[in-house]
C-alpha positions as protocol buffer text, in pm:
chain_id: "A"
residue {
  index: 1
  type: UNK
  ca { x: 2359 y: -5512 z: 2689 }
}
residue {
  index: 2
  type: UNK
  ca { x: 2513 y: -5221 z: 2574 }
}
residue {
  index: 3
  type: UNK
  ca { x: 2375 y: -4961 z: 2485 }
}
residue {
  index: 4
  type: UNK
  ca { x: 2374 y: -4798 z: 2166 }
}
residue {
  index: 5
  type: UNK
  ca { x: 2148 y: -4453 z: 2120 }
}
residue {
  index: 6
  type: UNK
  ca { x: 2047 y: -4259 z: 2475 }
}
residue {
  index: 7
  type: UNK
  ca { x: 1893 y: -3990 z: 2478 }
}
residue {
  index: 8
  type: UNK
  ca { x: 1790 y: -3735 z: 2788 }
}
residue {
  index: 9
  type: UNK
  ca { x: 1536 y: -3456 z: 2768 }
}
residue {
  index: 10
  type: UNK
  ca { x: 1570 y: -3368 z: 2387 }
}
residue {
  index: 11
  type: UNK
  ca { x: 1444 y: -3054 z: 2266 }
}
residue {
  index: 12
  type: UNK
  ca { x: 1382 y: -2942 z: 1926 }
}
residue {
  index: 13
  type: UNK
  ca { x: 1237 y: -2648 z: 1848 }
}
residue {
  index: 14
  type: UNK
  ca { x: 1183 y: -2400 z: 1452 }
}
residue {
  index: 15
  type: UNK
  ca { x: 1156 y: -2071 z: 1468 }
}
residue {
  index: 16
  type: UNK
  ca { x: 994 y: -1900 z: 1161 }
}
residue {
  index: 17
  type: UNK
  ca { x: 854 y: -1572 z: 1128 }
}
residue {
  index: 18
  type: UNK
  ca { x: 791 y: -1487 z: 1444 }
}
residue {
  index: 19
  type: UNK
  ca { x: 677 y: -1858 z: 1526 }
}
residue {
  index: 20
  type: UNK
  ca { x: 804 y: -2101 z: 1711 }
}
residue {
  index: 21
  type: UNK
  ca { x: 699 y: -2495 z: 1638 }
}
residue {
  index: 22
  type: UNK
  ca { x: 851 y: -2714 z: 1930 }
}
residue {
  index: 23
  type: UNK
  ca { x: 924 y: -3058 z: 1686 }
}
residue {
  index: 24
  type: UNK
  ca { x: 1023 y: -3257 z: 2027 }
}
residue {
  index: 25
  type: UNK
  ca { x: 953 y: -3181 z: 2354 }
}
residue {
  index: 26
  type: UNK
  ca { x: 1146 y: -3395 z: 2639 }
}
residue {
  index: 27
  type: UNK
  ca { x: 1237 y: -3729 z: 2458 }
}
residue {
  index: 28
  type: UNK
  ca { x: 1444 y: -3982 z: 2674 }
}
residue {
  index: 29
  type: UNK
  ca { x: 1473 y: -4304 z: 2520 }
}
residue {
  index: 30
  type: UNK
  ca { x: 1737 y: -4550 z: 2490 }
}
residue {
  index: 31
  type: UNK
  ca { x: 1811 y: -4833 z: 2251 }
}
residue {
  index: 32
  type: UNK
  ca { x: 2031 y: -5167 z: 2344 }
}
residue {
  index: 33
  type: UNK
  ca { x: 2234 y: -5340 z: 2109 }
}
residue {
  index: 34
  type: UNK
  ca { x: 2020 y: -5561 z: 1855 }
}
residue {
  index: 35
  type: UNK
  ca { x: 1733 y: -5424 z: 1899 }
}
residue {
  index: 36
  type: UNK
  ca { x: 1455 y: -5346 z: 1634 }
}
residue {
  index: 37
  type: UNK
  ca { x: 1260 y: -5029 z: 1773 }
}
residue {
  index: 38
  type: UNK
  ca { x: 941 y: -4803 z: 1567 }
}
residue {
  index: 39
  type: UNK
  ca { x: 857 y: -4533 z: 1609 }
}
residue {
  index: 40
  type: UNK
  ca { x: 459 y: -4394 z: 1510 }
}
residue {
  index: 41
  type: UNK
  ca { x: 248 y: -4150 z: 1569 }
}
residue {
  index: 42
  type: UNK
  ca { x: 35 y: -3891 z: 1363 }
}
residue {
  index: 43
  type: UNK
  ca { x: 178 y: -3671 z: 1090 }
}
residue {
  index: 44
  type: UNK
  ca { x: 337 y: -3390 z: 1191 }
}
residue {
  index: 45
  type: UNK
  ca { x: 424 y: -3558 z: 1605 }
}
residue {
  index: 46
  type: UNK
  ca { x: 823 y: -3540 z: 1556 }
}
residue {
  index: 47
  type: UNK
  ca { x: 895 y: -3866 z: 1421 }
}
residue {
  index: 48
  type: UNK
  ca { x: 1099 y: -3746 z: 1140 }
}
residue {
  index: 49
  type: UNK
  ca { x: 1272 y: -3487 z: 1308 }
}
residue {
  index: 50
  type: UNK
  ca { x: 1369 y: -3777 z: 1587 }
}
residue {
  index: 51
  type: UNK
  ca { x: 1501 y: -4002 z: 1344 }
}
residue {
  index: 52
  type: UNK
  ca { x: 1734 y: -3661 z: 1150 }
}
residue {
  index: 53
  type: UNK
  ca { x: 1869 y: -3621 z: 1529 }
}
residue {
  index: 54
  type: UNK
  ca { x: 1956 y: -3979 z: 1598 }
}
residue {
  index: 55
  type: UNK
  ca { x: 2073 y: -3930 z: 1266 }
}
residue {
  index: 56
  type: UNK
  ca { x: 2335 y: -3646 z: 1355 }
}
residue {
  index: 57
  type: UNK
  ca { x: 2123 y: -3502 z: 1013 }
}
residue {
  index: 58
  type: UNK
  ca { x: 2012 y: -3244 z: 1270 }
}
residue {
  index: 59
  type: UNK
  ca { x: 2079 y: -3142 z: 1637 }
}
residue {
  index: 60
  type: UNK
  ca { x: 1892 y: -3096 z: 1894 }
}
residue {
  index: 61
  type: UNK
  ca { x: 1811 y: -2754 z: 2089 }
}
residue {
  index: 62
  type: UNK
  ca { x: 1830 y: -2873 z: 2405 }
}
residue {
  index: 63
  type: UNK
  ca { x: 1901 y: -3190 z: 2597 }
}
residue {
  index: 64
  type: UNK
  ca { x: 2155 y: -3467 z: 2480 }
}
residue {
  index: 65
  type: UNK
  ca { x: 2236 y: -3752 z: 2247 }
}
residue {
  index: 66
  type: UNK
  ca { x: 2481 y: -3983 z: 2235 }
}
residue {
  index: 67
  type: UNK
  ca { x: 2548 y: -4260 z: 2018 }
}
residue {
  index: 68
  type: UNK
  ca { x: 2811 y: -4554 z: 2057 }
}
residue {
  index: 69
  type: UNK
  ca { x: 2898 y: -4354 z: 2381 }
}
residue {
  index: 70
  type: UNK
  ca { x: 3016 y: -4043 z: 2213 }
}
residue {
  index: 71
  type: UNK
  ca { x: 2812 y: -3744 z: 2328 }
}
residue {
  index: 72
  type: UNK
  ca { x: 2731 y: -3515 z: 2027 }
}
residue {
  index: 73
  type: UNK
  ca { x: 2673 y: -3249 z: 2178 }
}
residue {
  index: 74
  type: UNK
  ca { x: 2853 y: -2897 z: 2027 }
}
residue {
  index: 75
  type: UNK
  ca { x: 3036 y: -3122 z: 1729 }
}
residue {
  index: 76
  type: UNK
  ca { x: 3128 y: -2906 z: 1444 }
}
residue {
  index: 77
  type: UNK
  ca { x: 2976 y: -3054 z: 1133 }
}
residue {
  index: 78
  type: UNK
  ca { x: 3280 y: -3218 z: 1022 }
}
residue {
  index: 79
  type: UNK
  ca { x: 3336 y: -3442 z: 1316 }
}
residue {
  index: 80
  type: UNK
  ca { x: 2904 y: -3510 z: 1300 }
}
residue {
  index: 81
  type: UNK
  ca { x: 2953 y: -3628 z: 940 }
}
residue {
  index: 82
  type: UNK
  ca { x: 3264 y: -3862 z: 1066 }
}
residue {
  index: 83
  type: UNK
  ca { x: 3052 y: -4005 z: 1369 }
}
residue {
  index: 84
  type: UNK
  ca { x: 2763 y: -4064 z: 1079 }
}
residue {
  index: 85
  type: UNK
  ca { x: 2924 y: -4233 z: 811 }
}
residue {
  index: 86
  type: UNK
  ca { x: 3098 y: -4478 z: 1098 }
}
residue {
  index: 87
  type: UNK
  ca { x: 2836 y: -4550 z: 1298 }
}
residue {
  index: 88
  type: UNK
  ca { x: 2492 y: -4488 z: 1144 }
}
residue {
  index: 89
  type: UNK
  ca { x: 2348 y: -4569 z: 837 }
}
residue {
  index: 90
  type: UNK
  ca { x: 2086 y: -4374 z: 696 }
}
residue {
  index: 91
  type: UNK
  ca { x: 1797 y: -4564 z: 456 }
}
residue {
  index: 92
  type: UNK
  ca { x: 1545 y: -4268 z: 306 }
}
residue {
  index: 93
  type: UNK
  ca { x: 1182 y: -4298 z: 201 }
}
residue {
  index: 94
  type: UNK
  ca { x: 1254 y: -4191 z: -146 }
}
residue {
  index: 95
  type: UNK
  ca { x: 1601 y: -4377 z: -181 }
}
residue {
  index: 96
  type: UNK
  ca { x: 1864 y: -4111 z: -274 }
}
residue {
  index: 97
  type: UNK
  ca { x: 2063 y: -4271 z: -473 }
}
residue {
  index: 98
  type: UNK
  ca { x: 2226 y: -4123 z: -752 }
}
residue {
  index: 99
  type: UNK
  ca { x: 2079 y: -4248 z: -1093 }
}
residue {
  index: 100
  type: UNK
  ca { x: 2469 y: -4131 z: -1275 }
}
residue {
  index: 101
  type: UNK
  ca { x: 2633 y: -4460 z: -1049 }
}
residue {
  index: 102
  type: UNK
  ca { x: 2597 y: -4804 z: -1082 }
}
residue {
  index: 103
  type: UNK
  ca { x: 2462 y: -4956 z: -851 }
}
residue {
  index: 104
  type: UNK
  ca { x: 2816 y: -5114 z: -686 }
}
residue {
  index: 105
  type: UNK
  ca { x: 2896 y: -4721 z: -690 }
}
residue {
  index: 106
  type: UNK
  ca { x: 2619 y: -4602 z: -519 }
}
residue {
  index: 107
  type: UNK
  ca { x: 2643 y: -4877 z: -236 }
}
residue {
  index: 108
  type: UNK
  ca { x: 3079 y: -4808 z: -219 }
}
residue {
  index: 109
  type: UNK
  ca { x: 3002 y: -4461 z: -150 }
}
residue {
  index: 110
  type: UNK
  ca { x: 3026 y: -4476 z: 171 }
}
residue {
  index: 111
  type: UNK
  ca { x: 3329 y: -4655 z: 247 }
}
residue {
  index: 112
  type: UNK
  ca { x: 3520 y: -4413 z: 2 }
}
residue {
  index: 113
  type: UNK
  ca { x: 3509 y: -4185 z: 202 }
}
residue {
  index: 114
  type: UNK
  ca { x: 3665 y: -4442 z: 494 }
}
residue {
  index: 115
  type: UNK
  ca { x: 4006 y: -4567 z: 301 }
}
residue {
  index: 116
  type: UNK
  ca { x: 4055 y: -4633 z: -51 }
}
residue {
  index: 117
  type: UNK
  ca { x: 4178 y: -5006 z: -33 }
}
residue {
  index: 118
  type: UNK
  ca { x: 3942 y: -5102 z: -368 }
}
residue {
  index: 119
  type: UNK
  ca { x: 3996 y: -5491 z: -313 }
}
residue {
  index: 120
  type: UNK
  ca { x: 3863 y: -5474 z: 26 }
}
residue {
  index: 121
  type: UNK
  ca { x: 3496 y: -5252 z: -68 }
}
residue {
  index: 122
  type: UNK
  ca { x: 3500 y: -5476 z: -345 }
}
residue {
  index: 123
  type: UNK
  ca { x: 3481 y: -5748 z: -128 }
}
residue {
  index: 124
  type: UNK
  ca { x: 3247 y: -5584 z: 148 }
}
residue {
  index: 125
  type: UNK
  ca { x: 3040 y: -5406 z: -113 }
}
residue {
  index: 126
  type: UNK
  ca { x: 2987 y: -5780 z: -295 }
}
residue {
  index: 127
  type: UNK
  ca { x: 2892 y: -5881 z: 13 }
}
residue {
  index: 128
  type: UNK
  ca { x: 2601 y: -5725 z: 121 }
}
residue {
  index: 129
  type: UNK
  ca { x: 2428 y: -5702 z: -180 }
}
residue {
  index: 130
  type: UNK
  ca { x: 2423 y: -6085 z: -168 }
}
residue {
  index: 131
  type: UNK
  ca { x: 2301 y: -5994 z: 192 }
}
residue {
  index: 132
  type: UNK
  ca { x: 2010 y: -5852 z: -8 }
}
residue {
  index: 133
  type: UNK
  ca { x: 1985 y: -6048 z: -302 }
}
residue {
  index: 134
  type: UNK
  ca { x: 2117 y: -5776 z: -554 }
}
residue {
  index: 135
  type: UNK
  ca { x: 2458 y: -5895 z: -637 }
}
residue {
  index: 136
  type: UNK
  ca { x: 2333 y: -5970 z: -976 }
}
residue {
  index: 137
  type: UNK
  ca { x: 2186 y: -5597 z: -1025 }
}
residue {
  index: 138
  type: UNK
  ca { x: 2512 y: -5450 z: -950 }
}
residue {
  index: 139
  type: UNK
  ca { x: 2612 y: -5308 z: -1279 }
}
residue {
  index: 140
  type: UNK
  ca { x: 2292 y: -5116 z: -1305 }
}
residue {
  index: 141
  type: UNK
  ca { x: 2156 y: -4786 z: -1290 }
}
residue {
  index: 142
  type: UNK
  ca { x: 1941 y: -4746 z: -1058 }
}
residue {
  index: 143
  type: UNK
  ca { x: 1646 y: -4633 z: -1270 }
}
residue {
  index: 144
  type: UNK
  ca { x: 1615 y: -4967 z: -1426 }
}
residue {
  index: 145
  type: UNK
  ca { x: 1517 y: -5093 z: -1136 }
}
residue {
  index: 146
  type: UNK
  ca { x: 1225 y: -5132 z: -966 }
}
residue {
  index: 147
  type: UNK
  ca { x: 1067 y: -4910 z: -663 }
}
residue {
  index: 148
  type: UNK
  ca { x: 1162 y: -5277 z: -449 }
}
residue {
  index: 149
  type: UNK
  ca { x: 1491 y: -5318 z: -607 }
}
residue {
  index: 150
  type: UNK
  ca { x: 1605 y: -4954 z: -481 }
}
residue {
  index: 151
  type: UNK
  ca { x: 1514 y: -4940 z: -149 }
}
residue {
  index: 152
  type: UNK
  ca { x: 1702 y: -5308 z: -115 }
}
residue {
  index: 153
  type: UNK
  ca { x: 2016 y: -5133 z: -269 }
}
residue {
  index: 154
  type: UNK
  ca { x: 2009 y: -4830 z: -27 }
}
residue {
  index: 155
  type: UNK
  ca { x: 1954 y: -5062 z: 255 }
}
residue {
  index: 156
  type: UNK
  ca { x: 2335 y: -5245 z: 85 }
}
residue {
  index: 157
  type: UNK
  ca { x: 2455 y: -4866 z: 137 }
}
residue {
  index: 158
  type: UNK
  ca { x: 2264 y: -4868 z: 440 }
}
residue {
  index: 159
  type: UNK
  ca { x: 2484 y: -5203 z: 596 }
}
residue {
  index: 160
  type: UNK
  ca { x: 2834 y: -5178 z: 425 }
}
residue {
  index: 161
  type: UNK
  ca { x: 2982 y: -4994 z: 695 }
}
residue {
  index: 162
  type: UNK
  ca { x: 2887 y: -5218 z: 980 }
}
residue {
  index: 163
  type: UNK
  ca { x: 2672 y: -4937 z: 1152 }
}
residue {
  index: 164
  type: UNK
  ca { x: 2618 y: -4958 z: 1487 }
}
residue {
  index: 165
  type: UNK
  ca { x: 2215 y: -4823 z: 1436 }
}
residue {
  index: 166
  type: UNK
  ca { x: 2043 y: -4865 z: 1117 }
}
residue {
  index: 167
  type: UNK
  ca { x: 1789 y: -4551 z: 1106 }
}
residue {
  index: 168
  type: UNK
  ca { x: 1504 y: -4645 z: 843 }
}
residue {
  index: 169
  type: UNK
  ca { x: 1244 y: -4343 z: 741 }
}
residue {
  index: 170
  type: UNK
  ca { x: 890 y: -4465 z: 624 }
}
residue {
  index: 171
  type: UNK
  ca { x: 1050 y: -4803 z: 438 }
}
residue {
  index: 172
  type: UNK
  ca { x: 744 y: -4888 z: 292 }
}
residue {
  index: 173
  type: UNK
  ca { x: 640 y: -4512 z: 191 }
}
residue {
  index: 174
  type: UNK
  ca { x: 684 y: -4509 z: -169 }
}
residue {
  index: 175
  type: UNK
  ca { x: 582 y: -4918 z: -266 }
}
residue {
  index: 176
  type: UNK
  ca { x: 343 y: -5118 z: -326 }
}
residue {
  index: 177
  type: UNK
  ca { x: 222 y: -5412 z: -63 }
}
residue {
  index: 178
  type: UNK
  ca { x: 399 y: -5689 z: -225 }
}
residue {
  index: 179
  type: UNK
  ca { x: 788 y: -5514 z: -205 }
}
residue {
  index: 180
  type: UNK
  ca { x: 636 y: -5338 z: 141 }
}
residue {
  index: 181
  type: UNK
  ca { x: 625 y: -5665 z: 254 }
}
residue {
  index: 182
  type: UNK
  ca { x: 940 y: -5794 z: 112 }
}
residue {
  index: 183
  type: UNK
  ca { x: 1109 y: -5471 z: 266 }
}
residue {
  index: 184
  type: UNK
  ca { x: 988 y: -5542 z: 599 }
}
residue {
  index: 185
  type: UNK
  ca { x: 1123 y: -5886 z: 556 }
}
residue {
  index: 186
  type: UNK
  ca { x: 1455 y: -5838 z: 485 }
}
residue {
  index: 187
  type: UNK
  ca { x: 1466 y: -5594 z: 763 }
}
residue {
  index: 188
  type: UNK
  ca { x: 1302 y: -5806 z: 1006 }
}
residue {
  index: 189
  type: UNK
  ca { x: 1583 y: -6111 z: 872 }
}
residue {
  index: 190
  type: UNK
  ca { x: 1901 y: -5824 z: 934 }
}
residue {
  index: 191
  type: UNK
  ca { x: 1764 y: -5760 z: 1221 }
}
residue {
  index: 192
  type: UNK
  ca { x: 1785 y: -6142 z: 1390 }
}
residue {
  index: 193
  type: UNK
  ca { x: 2134 y: -6164 z: 1211 }
}
residue {
  index: 194
  type: UNK
  ca { x: 2226 y: -5881 z: 1475 }
}
residue {
  index: 195
  type: UNK
  ca { x: 2149 y: -5550 z: 1317 }
}
residue {
  index: 196
  type: UNK
  ca { x: 2067 y: -5252 z: 1552 }
}
residue {
  index: 197
  type: UNK
  ca { x: 1747 y: -5096 z: 1357 }
}
residue {
  index: 198
  type: UNK
  ca { x: 1526 y: -4782 z: 1488 }
}
residue {
  index: 199
  type: UNK
  ca { x: 1232 y: -4746 z: 1188 }
}
residue {
  index: 200
  type: UNK
  ca { x: 992 y: -4486 z: 1161 }
}
residue {
  index: 201
  type: UNK
  ca { x: 659 y: -4604 z: 1009 }
}
residue {
  index: 202
  type: UNK
  ca { x: 307 y: -4469 z: 983 }
}
residue {
  index: 203
  type: UNK
  ca { x: 210 y: -4810 z: 918 }
}
residue {
  index: 204
  type: UNK
  ca { x: 73 y: -5088 z: 1167 }
}
residue {
  index: 205
  type: UNK
  ca { x: 84 y: -5363 z: 1028 }
}
residue {
  index: 206
  type: UNK
  ca { x: 465 y: -5286 z: 992 }
}
residue {
  index: 207
  type: UNK
  ca { x: 512 y: -5139 z: 1343 }
}
residue {
  index: 208
  type: UNK
  ca { x: 452 y: -5500 z: 1424 }
}
residue {
  index: 209
  type: UNK
  ca { x: 745 y: -5649 z: 1316 }
}
residue {
  index: 210
  type: UNK
  ca { x: 950 y: -5480 z: 1505 }
}
residue {
  index: 211
  type: UNK
  ca { x: 1081 y: -5574 z: 1900 }
}
residue {
  index: 212
  type: UNK
  ca { x: 963 y: -5234 z: 2059 }
}
residue {
  index: 213
  type: UNK
  ca { x: 728 y: -4953 z: 1980 }
}
residue {
  index: 214
  type: UNK
  ca { x: 740 y: -4584 z: 2083 }
}
residue {
  index: 215
  type: UNK
  ca { x: 473 y: -4379 z: 1985 }
}
residue {
  index: 216
  type: UNK
  ca { x: 502 y: -4022 z: 1936 }
}
residue {
  index: 217
  type: UNK
  ca { x: 225 y: -3770 z: 2010 }
}
residue {
  index: 218
  type: UNK
  ca { x: 260 y: -3371 z: 2006 }
}
residue {
  index: 219
  type: UNK
  ca { x: 636 y: -3446 z: 2053 }
}
residue {
  index: 220
  type: UNK
  ca { x: 636 y: -3612 z: 2300 }
}
residue {
  index: 221
  type: UNK
  ca { x: 652 y: -4009 z: 2359 }
}
residue {
  index: 222
  type: UNK
  ca { x: 316 y: -4081 z: 2490 }
}
residue {
  index: 223
  type: UNK
  ca { x: 349 y: -4462 z: 2529 }
}
residue {
  index: 224
  type: UNK
  ca { x: 590 y: -4690 z: 2452 }
}
residue {
  index: 225
  type: UNK
  ca { x: 577 y: -5081 z: 2470 }
}
residue {
  index: 226
  type: UNK
  ca { x: 737 y: -5431 z: 2338 }
}
residue {
  index: 227
  type: UNK
  ca { x: 597 y: -5638 z: 2049 }
}
residue {
  index: 228
  type: UNK
  ca { x: 514 y: -6007 z: 2074 }
}
residue {
  index: 229
  type: UNK
  ca { x: 620 y: -6124 z: 1698 }
}
residue {
  index: 230
  type: UNK
  ca { x: 482 y: -6315 z: 1491 }
}
residue {
  index: 231
  type: UNK
  ca { x: 768 y: -6498 z: 1370 }
}
residue {
  index: 232
  type: UNK
  ca { x: 630 y: -6731 z: 1110 }
}
residue {
  index: 233
  type: UNK
  ca { x: 826 y: -6542 z: 851 }
}
residue {
  index: 234
  type: UNK
  ca { x: 1141 y: -6636 z: 957 }
}
residue {
  index: 235
  type: UNK
  ca { x: 1081 y: -7019 z: 850 }
}
């Protein structure tokens, strides 16, 4: 099975007011196509920093990061943006939807940076909205939707470009338990359909939905193990 992500000895150091913070210290990992990986650990352990580097929102201070066999070291901002648009879907805890745009327009945004064929965009956007059971809300504005519905739209936007990798940052952090369970069931379904997902979560119930968990502490991987998933929910 092909590698989607490969990190070798990745470090991230932030410097401010004569203080250095080592957010990541020598992280090495591989993620293969079709995996669902949960990254766990206490607040401040480096989870979000690791996800930001994977998503090319930030860059490593040292080490090597490859996504879809592309070495990202030394790339310019516009090159990183292009790779992110073509290979990565990102789901934020706070949804990051644009209230002045409709659901359809929010989901279509990543495709408009790639090509201008409106008929093709329409087909693809409606396809992913149907996947997340939100096609009937395509003309709504985000502020007319519940938190759970907004997260579904955010997931559709991440899916629309058929990325190699979907990154999910605390997807249930702003949701009640019922909506959180529904979003996790959707992510499990997407993974069973072939999507490669990396999720940061502090919730041990939801980390068990993944096929593998990686635990961070003080910027280092301290444990890594496969998860035996309960497949009853797949029925």
